[in-house]
C-alpha positions, 0 to 999 in steps of 0.5 A: 300612656297617661294624659295630664290635663291642665286647667287654669283659673285666671284674673284679667284687668284693664289697668292697675286697680281696674275692672277684674274678671275671673275665668277658667280655661284648659288652654291659657295661652289660647284664651289670652290670645282670644281676650287680647284680640277681642274674639269673644263678645261680652264683659272682657271685650266691653271693658278691654280686659286684656291684662293677665294679672294672676293665674293658678294651675290645676291638674283636675278640672273640679279643683279649678272650678272650685277655686274659680267659684271661691275667688269669685266670692271673695271681696275685692280687697282679697283679690287685689292682695292676691294680685299684688302678692305676685305683682305690685304693678299689675304687670301683664303676665302674658305680655310676651306670649304673642308677637 
């Protein structure tokens, strides 16, 4: 039996054109629950970064790590363009994941 892993690189914000955070997880739904419920101390909790505005999925962890590093090195305008290609309004892509 072959097990397929999934990895996600994602961007959070607190509002349209707000503070950005780039992270990586092998369980995006669990990670978003943690962010939304402020279960992790640090940057995302401090700046109320609970809006999932962008994500990409990968099969291999090394690809996800490489992409995360690449996005973190991008300038802000490129990141905003990437988000707005998906959602001009920076909608929360995880808005209906939890009750």
